[in-house]
C-alpha positions in Angstrom: 27.8 20.7 -22.3 26.3 21.6 -18.9 22.8 23.1 -18.5 21.6 24.0 -15.0 18.0 23.5 -14.0 16.9 25.5 -11.0 13.8 24.3 -9.2 11.7 26.7 -7.2 9.4 26.4 -4.3 11.5 24.0 -2.1 11.7 24.7 1.6 13.3 23.7 4.9 10.9 22.9 7.8 12.3 24.3 11.0 10.7 21.7 13.3 13.1 18.9 14.4 10.5 16.3 13.7 7.9 16.3 10.9 5.8 13.4 9.7 6.4 12.3 6.1 9.9 13.6 5.6 12.2 10.5 5.4 15.4 12.3 6.2 14.2 13.2 9.7 14.6 10.1 11.9 12.1 9.1 14.5 12.7 9.1 18.3 13.8 5.5 18.3 16.6 6.0 15.8 20.2 5.3 16.8 22.3 8.3 17.9 24.1 9.3 14.7 21.0 9.1 12.5 19.9 12.6 13.7 20.0 15.6 11.4 23.2 17.7 11.4 23.4 21.4 12.2 23.1 22.7 8.7 20.2 23.7 6.6 19.9 22.0 3.3 20.0 23.5 -0.2 19.0 21.9 -3.4 19.7 22.3 -7.1 19.6 20.1 -10.2 21.9 20.1 -13.2 21.8 18.5 -16.5 25.0 17.0 -17.8 25.6 15.8 -21.4 28.1 13.0 -22.0 28.7 13.4 -25.7 29.3 10.6 -28.3 28.6 7.7 -26.0 27.8 4.2 -27.4 24.0 3.5 -27.3 24.3 0.1 -25.8 20.7 0.0 -24.8 19.6 -0.1 -28.4 22.6 -1.7 -30.1 21.7 -5.4 -29.7 24.3 -7.9 -28.6 24.7 -9.5 -32.0 26.1 -6.6 -33.9 29.3 -4.7 -33.7 28.0 -1.4 -35.0 26.6 0.7 -32.0 25.6 4.2 -32.8 27.1 7.1 -30.7 24.6 9.4 -29.0 24.7 12.2 -26.5 23.7 10.7 -23.1 21.9 13.2 -20.9 22.2 12.8 -17.1 20.3 14.8 -14.6 22.1 15.1 -11.3 20.3 16.3 -8.1 22.5 18.1 -5.6 22.0 18.7 -1.9 24.4 20.9 0.0 24.9 22.5 3.4 23.0 25.8 3.4 22.0 28.9 5.3 18.3 28.8 5.5 16.5 31.8 7.1 12.8 31.4 6.1 10.3 28.6 6.3 8.6 28.2 3.0 6.5 25.7 1.1 8.0 22.2 1.7 9.8 20.6 -1.1 8.0 18.0 -3.2 10.1 15.4 -5.0 8.5 13.5 -7.9 9.2 10.3 -9.6 7.8 7.4 -11.7 8.2 3.7 -11.3 7.3 0.7 -13.4 4.1 -0.9 -12.2 3.3 -4.6 -12.2 3.0 -5.6 -15.9 0.8 -4.9 -17.8 -0.2 -1.9 -15.7 1.1 1.6 -16.6 3.9 3.3 -14.6 3.0 4.8 -11.3 3.8 8.4 -10.4 4.6 9.4 -6.8 5.5 12.4 -4.7 7.7 12.7 -1.6 8.0 15.6 0.9 11.4 17.0 1.6 13.2 19.6 3.7 15.5 21.4 1.2 15.4 25.0 -0.1 16.0 25.7 -3.8 19.0 27.9 -4.4 19.7 28.5 -0.8 22.9 30.2 0.0 25.7 27.6 0.6 27.2 27.3 4.0 31.0 27.1 3.9 33.0 25.3 1.3 35.4 22.5 0.5 32.9 20.0 1.7 33.5 16.3 1.0 31.5 15.0 -2.0 29.2 12.0 -1.8 28.0 10.6 -5.1 25.0 8.3 -5.0 23.9 5.7 -7.6 20.4 4.4 -7.3 19.0 0.9 -8.0 17.8 -0.4 -11.3 14.8 1.6 -12.6 14.9 3.7 -9.4 15.5 7.5 -9.1 17.0 9.9 -6.5 13.5 10.9 -5.2 13.4 7.4 -3.6 16.6 8.0 -1.5 16.0 11.4 0.1 16.2 9.7 3.6 20.0 9.7 2.9 20.7 12.6 0.6 19.1 15.4 2.7 20.3 13.9 6.0 24.0 13.8 4.8 23.8 17.3 3.4 22.6 18.5 6.9 25.9 17.0 8.2 28.2 19.0 6.0 28.4 16.8 2.8 27.6 17.8 -0.7 25.6 15.0 -2.1 25.1 14.3 -5.8 22.6 11.7 -6.9 22.6 10.7 -10.6 19.4 9.9 -12.6 20.7 6.9 -14.6 17.7 6.6 -16.9 17.6 2.8 -17.0 15.5 0.9 -19.6 12.3 -0.9 -18.6 13.5 -4.2 -17.2 10.3 -6.0 -17.8 10.0 -5.7 -21.6 13.6 -5.4 -22.8 15.9 -7.7 -24.7 18.7 -9.3 -22.6 21.2 -7.0 -24.3 19.2 -3.9 -23.3 18.7 -5.3 -19.8 22.5 -5.6 -19.5 23.2 -2.1 -20.6 23.4 -0.6 -17.1 26.4 -2.8 -16.4 28.2 -0.5 -18.9 26.4 2.8 -18.2 26.5 2.8 -14.4 30.3 3.1 -13.9 30.6 5.3 -16.9 27.9 7.7 -15.6 29.6 7.9 -12.2 33.1 8.7 -13.6 31.7 11.3 -16.0 29.5 13.0 -13.4 32.4 13.1 -10.9 34.5 14.9 -13.4 31.9 17.4 -14.4 30.9 18.1 -10.8 34.4 19.5 -10.2 33.5 22.4 -12.5 29.8 22.7 -11.5 30.5 22.8 -7.8 33.9 24.5 -7.7 35.1 25.5 -4.3 31.9 24.2 -2.6 33.5 20.7 -2.6 36.9 19.1 -1.9 37.0 17.2 -5.2 39.8 14.9 -3.9 37.7 13.8 -0.9 35.0 11.7 -2.4 32.7 8.8 -1.2 30.5 6.6 -3.4 27.2 5.2 -2.2 25.2 2.8 -4.3 22.1 0.6 -3.9 21.6 -2.7 -5.9 22.6 -1.9 -9.5 24.2 1.2 -8.1 26.1 -1.0 -5.6 27.7 -2.7 -8.7 28.4 0.8 -10.1 30.2 2.2 -7.0 32.2 -1.0 -6.4 33.4 -1.0 -10.0 34.1 2.8 -10.0 35.7 2.5 -6.6 38.4 0.1 -7.9 37.0 -3.5 -8.4 38.2 -4.3 -11.9 35.9 -6.1 -14.3 36.5 -9.7 -15.1 36.9 -10.1 -18.9 35.1 -13.4 -18.6 32.3 -11.9 -16.5 28.7 -12.8 -17.1 27.6 -9.6 -18.9 30.6 -9.2 -21.3 28.9 -11.0 -24.2 25.5 -9.3 -23.6 26.5 -5.6 -23.7 26.1 -4.4 -27.3 29.2 -4.1 -29.5 31.5 -5.6 -26.9 31.8 -2.2 -25.2 31.9 -3.6 -21.7 34.9 -5.8 -22.7 36.9 -2.7 -23.7 36.7 -1.6 -20.0 37.5 -5.0 -18.5 40.7 -5.9 -16.7 43.7 -5.9 -19.1 41.9 -4.2 -21.9 42.1 -0.8 -23.6 40.1 1.4 -21.3 40.2 -0.5 -18.0 41.6 2.4 -16.1 38.9 4.8 -17.3 36.3 2.9 -15.3 37.7 3.9 -11.9 37.9 7.1 -9.8 41.3 7.7 -8.2 40.0 10.1 -5.5 37.6 7.7 -3.8 38.1 7.6 0.0 35.2 5.4 1.0 32.6 3.2 -0.6 29.1 2.2 0.8 27.3 -0.6 -1.1 23.8 -1.5 -0.1 22.6 -4.9 -1.5 25.1 -4.7 -4.3 24.4 -6.4 -7.6 27.3 -8.0 -9.6 27.8 -11.3 -7.7 25.5 -13.7 -9.4 25.3 -16.0 -11.3 29.0 -15.3 -11.8 30.9 -12.4 -10.3 31.3 -9.3 -12.4 34.8 -8.9 -11.0 36.2 -12.3 -9.9 38.7 -12.8 -7.1 41.3 -10.6 -8.8 38.8 -7.8 -9.3 37.6 -7.7 -5.7 41.2 -7.8 -4.4 41.8 -4.6 -6.4 39.6 -2.7 -4.0 41.6 -0.7 -1.5 39.2 2.0 -0.4 37.5 1.5 2.9 34.2 -0.4 2.4 30.9 -0.5 4.2 28.5 -3.3 2.9 24.9 -3.5 4.0 22.4 -6.2 3.0 19.5 -8.4 4.3 20.4 -12.1 4.5 17.0 -13.1 2.9 17.4 -11.0 -0.2 15.6 -12.7 -3.1 16.7 -10.1 -5.7 20.5 -10.1 -5.0 21.7 -13.3 -3.3 23.3 -12.4 0.0 26.0 -15.1 -0.1 27.2 -14.2 -3.6 26.4 -10.5 -3.0 27.6 -8.5 0.0 29.0 -11.5 1.8 31.1 -12.5 -1.2 32.4 -8.9 -1.6 33.2 -8.8 2.1 35.2 -12.0 1.8 36.9 -11.0 -1.5 37.9 -7.4 -0.9 41.0 -8.6 1.0 42.9 -5.3 0.5 40.2 -3.1 1.9 39.4 -2.3 5.5 35.7 -3.4 5.4 32.5 -3.7 7.4 29.5 -5.9 6.7 26.2 -4.9 8.3 23.6 -7.7 7.9 19.8 -7.4 8.6 18.5 -10.8 9.7 15.5 -11.9 7.6 15.5 -8.7 5.6 15.1 -8.7 1.8 16.2 -6.4 -0.9 14.3 -3.2 0.0 16.7 -1.8 2.5 17.7 1.5 0.9 14.6 3.4 -0.1 12.2 5.9 1.5 9.1 4.5 3.2 6.5 4.0 0.4 4.6 7.2 -0.4 0.8 7.2 -0.5 0.7 6.6 -4.3 2.8 3.5 -3.9 0.5 1.8 -1.4 -2.2 0.6 -3.7 -0.7 -2.8 -4.6 1.7 -5.2 -3.0 4.0 -4.8 -6.1 4.2 -1.1 -5.6 4.8 -1.1 -1.9 7.5 -3.9 -2.3 9.5 -1.4 -4.4 10.1 0.5 -1.2 9.6 -1.5 1.9 10.7 -4.8 3.5 7.8 -7.1 4.5 9.3 -7.7 8.0 11.4 -4.7 8.9 10.0 -1.2 9.5 11.4 0.9 6.7 12.1 4.1 8.7 13.9 1.9 11.2 16.2 0.4 8.6 16.9 3.8 7.2 17.8 5.2 10.6 20.2 2.3 11.3 21.8 2.8 7.8 22.2 6.5 8.6 23.8 5.8 11.9 26.5 3.6 10.4 27.0 5.5 7.2 27.4 8.7 9.2 30.1 7.1 11.4 31.8 5.5 8.4 32.0 8.7 6.4 33.1 10.7 9.4 36.0 8.4 10.0 37.2 8.2 6.4 36.3 11.6 4.9 36.6 13.8 8.0 39.3 11.8 9.8 37.1 11.9 12.9 38.5 8.8 14.7 36.1 9.3 17.6 33.3 7.9 15.4 35.2 4.6 15.0 33.8 3.6 18.4 30.3 3.3 16.7 31.8 0.9 14.2 34.1 -1.2 16.3 31.5 -2.8 18.5 32.0 -5.3 21.3 29.9 -8.1 19.9 29.2 -9.0 16.3 25.6 -10.1 16.9 23.4 -7.2 18.1 21.2 -9.7 20.0 24.0 -10.5 22.3 24.5 -6.9 23.5 23.7 -5.8 27.0 24.0 -2.7 29.1 23.5 -2.5 32.9 22.5 1.1 32.8 22.9 3.1 36.0 19.8 3.7 38.1 17.8 6.7 36.8 19.1 6.4 33.2 16.3 7.4 30.9 14.9 4.4 28.9 15.7 6.1 25.6 19.3 6.9 26.5 21.9 5.9 24.0 24.4 3.1 24.9 27.7 4.7 25.7 29.7 1.7 24.6 33.1 1.2 26.3 34.3 -1.2 28.9 31.7 -3.6 30.2 29.0 -2.4 27.7 28.2 -4.7 24.8 25.0 -3.0 23.7 26.1 -1.4 20.4 27.2 2.2 21.0 24.5 4.7 20.1 21.6 2.3 20.3 18.8 2.4 22.9 17.8 -0.5 25.1 15.7 -3.0 23.3 16.5 -1.4 19.9 19.6 -3.2 18.8 18.1 -6.4 17.6 18.2 -8.5 14.5 21.6 -7.5 13.1 25.2 -8.5 12.8 28.2 -6.2 12.1 31.5 -7.8 11.0 34.8 -6.1 10.4 38.0 -7.2 8.6 41.1 -5.2 8.1 43.0 -5.2 4.8 44.8 -8.4 3.8 42.9 -10.4 6.5 40.7 -13.2 5.0 37.4 -14.0 6.5 36.9 -16.9 8.9 36.0 -20.2 7.2 32.4 -21.2 7.7 
C-alpha cells in the first residue's frame, strides 16, 4: 500500500548563496560541490511493507516474532522547474538527547519547492540511508545538492529504536531492518516515480548504520557467523545470511555505485567476513575520519577498502576527524549542549567544509558511474594520495581562489583552491588488486 503525503509551503531561494541552507556550499568549497543547474522539487511518500517480522520487540530468546506492517516515510528530491520564489522550506526532526533529558526537536532551512514540476525524466536514482536514530532532515546538504545536479534522491526514514534504553536484541534490530527497508523502498519507488527515474541506474549512499545497510544491499553478503546473528529476534537475520534461504533477497541487482560514509558493520567482528566483502562488485567510495570513536576506522572503512577486492574502490580519509562527517551543521536548537552539537559536528573540522569536500567527491564519483562522464575521473585519480603533499605553481595573475586544474606538473588535488586541500588522503584500488601491506 502506498499513501502520498504532499507537503506545502516549501520554496527555492534564487540567490546563489544563502546563509543557513546546508546544500549551498561556501566560497571555499572545492569545484564540484557547487549547486547544479536545476531547481529542486520535494515530495514525501509513505510506503507500507506488509507482514514484516517485528524484530524490535520480539526478543532474542524466543522464536515467535509477530508480523506487523512496517511503515516507511521516504522523502524525495528531484530536478524541477521553479519559477517563483516562495517561503523557504523548513525541515523538522527530533533526536535523542543526553539521557535522561527528553528528545530535542530541531528545524533546518532548505531550498526545495513542494510539488514543483519535474524537469525531464529518466534521471538516475540515489537512495540514501541515514545513521542510527538520525533522519533525512539531517542530510539535506547532500539530498538537495544532488537533486540540483539531475538526480532523483530518495531518503528513507528508518524509524530506529531508542539506542539508549533498549535491550540488545532491540538495539540489533536495524541490522535486519536497514537492508530490508532499502530493498523494499527501491522496488516501490519504481512505481511511485515512474518515468522520472531510470530504475536500472541506481546508487546507494549510507552513513554509519546506513553505511552497513548500503554495503549489504549493494552486494556484501552477510556472514552466517556474524556478530548480530544471534541477537536479532527469531533468527530472522540468519535467514538472509550467506548460504541461507533468503540471502539473495537482501541485495539490489541494479546498483551501479555505492558511497559509504563511516560505515558500521566492521566491529567487533565483521558483519560480512572476507567472503562477504569480496562479493561486492559495484564501484565503491568510502569516506571516514581516522579518529572515529563510534565506528573504528581500521575495522570500518579501511577494512572494507582492503576487503572489497572485486570492486573498483576509493577511500577518502579525514585526518583526526571523528564520526560526525555526514550531517548538516548543527541547527540552533542543537547547540545548547555538547551532546547535541556532537550529533552533527566534528570537534576539529568545520562541518560545512567536510560537507563541501564530500559533495565534490560524491559528485565526481556518481558522474563517472551513473552518467558515464569519464571527464570527472580526473577529480578522483589525483597525483598524490596525501593532500598535504600537493602543490601548484599557479601562473602569475591567477586569482587566489582559482581551482587547481590538475594535469601534468600539478599535484594540488584537481578542483581545490590553494591552501584548501589539507588534512586528507585519497586512495584508489582497482578490482582484484589487494591493498599494500602496512
